[in-house]
N, C-alpha and C positions, 0 to 999 in steps of 0.2 A: 504494500499499499504506500509506504514511504517512498520507495523507488519510483512508482508510477506517478505520484504527485510531484516529485522532484522533476521528472522529465516533462510533465505537463506545464509546470511553471517555467522551466527552461525554454520550452517550445514557444510559450506565450512571449517570453522576454526576447527571443530571437525574432519573432514575428513583429513585435513592436519596434525593435531596433531597425529592422529592414524598412518598415513603414515610415518611421521618422527620417531615416536616411534618404529615402526617395523623395519625400516631401521637401526636405531641406535642399537636396540636389536640384529639384525643379524650381526652387525659390517660392514655394507656396506658403511656408510657415517661417516664423522668426524674421519677418520683414520689419525694417525700421525706416520710418520716414526721415529723410535727411533734409527737410525743408526748414527746420529750425536753425536759426543762426545763433551760435553760442558765443557768449562774450566772457572773457576772463573775469573772475571776481577780483575785486580790489581788496587788498589785504588791509584789514582794520588793525592798525598798530596798537591801539588801546586794548582791544580784545586779545591780541597776541600777548601783550605784556601781562594782562590779567591772568591768562591761562598759564603762562610760564611761572608767574609768582605763585599760583595755586599749586602747581606741581613741585615747586621748590619747597614750599611749606609742608607738603605731604612727605617729601623726601626727608626733611628735617624731623618730622614726627616719626617716621619709620626708623631713622637712625637712633633717635632717642629711645624708642621702644626696644630696639635690638640690644641696647646696652643695659637695659634693666633686666633683673632676674625674672624668670617666669614665676607667676603666682599660681600654683596649682592647689586644688582642693584634695586631690587624691594623695594620701601619704605614701603609697607604694611607687609613685613616680618620683624619681630622683630629681633634685634641684639642679638647674643648669646655671653655671656662673656666667656673668655678663662678659661679652667680648670687649677687649680694650683696643 
């Protein structure tokens, strides 16, 4: 039963692959209209500085948390000394 169902699913997968391949080859699916004119976005310097400062503060928080010892509630977990 398992072998028959595997071959049935494999046959369906091969059939769908052939179907999609022929449709893409003929250009009937996955068409994109190229009528839209794209303009490059202007870089917002204030937003960039805000984002960079956010990640710098997150990095500082992460470094300070790495240096603190772990506070565990389970007495069977050994304590880890902070890195220097």
